[in-house]
N, C-alpha and C positions, 0 to 999 in steps of 0.2 A: 706129311700125313696130317699135320695140324690143320691145314686149310681144308682137307677133306672132312675132318671132324667138324670144323666150323660150318661147313656146308651141310652137315648132318647126313653124310654118306657112310661114315664109319664111326665107331666108338673104340676107345681104348680101355683095356682092363689091366689091372696091376696083379702082381703075384703069380703063383702057379696057375697055369691055364689062362693067363692074361694075354695081352697082345692086341692086335687090331681085328675088329669084326665088322663086316659089312652090315649096315642097318637100313639100307635103302632097297626099294623095289627095283630090281634090275630091269624090269620091263618099262619103267618110267624114267630111267636116267639114261641120257645119251652120252656118247663119247665126248661131245662138245661140252656137256655139263661138267665132266671131270676136267677137261682141258681148261675151262674157265675157272673152276675152283682152284686149280693149281697155279693161280696167279698169272693168268694169260696176260702177256704184254705185247705180243706180236709174234707172228709165226717165223719170220725170217730174222736172222741175226746180222744180216748184211743188207745193204741198200744204198740209197743215195749218199754221195760223198758231200762233205762240207768243207773241202779243202780250199776252194777258190770260188765263192759264189758269183764272182764277176765273170768267170770263164764261160763263154757261150757253149762250148762243148760239154762241160760239166752240167750246165743248166739243162741242155737237151737230154743228156743221158739220165740225169736225175728224174726228169719228167717221165721219161720212158720207163725207168725202173719203178717209180711210184705207181704208175698205171698198171704195169705188168704184174708186179708183186701184189698189188691190191686185188687184182682179178684172181690171181692164184689163191690168195688167202681166203677171199670170199667163197671160191669154189670148194676149198677144203672144209671151211666151217659149215657150209651147207651140207656136204656129204656126212661129216661126223655128227652134225646136228640131227641127221635122219637115221643114225645108227644107234640102236639101244644096246646097253650092256648085255641084255639077255640074248641078243643075236650073237654076240661074240661067245657067250657061254655055250650056246648050242653048237657052235663050230668046234669048241674044245671037247665037249662031252659026246658029241655026235648027234645026228638027226634022230628024232624020235625018243631020245633019252630025256627023262624029266630033269629039268634044271634043279640044282640044289636050291632049297628054299630056306628062308630064315624062320626061326621060331616066331610065332605070332607076337610075342612080347618085344621082339627086336624090329619088326617091320615098321617103317616110318615112311612118310612121303614128305617131300619138300613143301 
């Protein structure tokens, strides 16, 4: 949550009534923004092997994996970069329902 606070998407409060509060405009923040704020390092936890760099089979398989996983990652980042958090909220609360809004004093933009 600290990384979301540093990105100015949430604030934390202490004591009774404390906790985490959204402070961003959900219609301005994408799923990708949150993904990146949460210390994005790479989508896939597996990939090319480094066991025997001299092996021609490993070399060909690694090249294939790098290309394929890179394409998949780019496609996903494009999709989540075009999805606003407000769109997800509408799917939760239902179409035509007004999204929860933040008090004017809490609204911030990046």
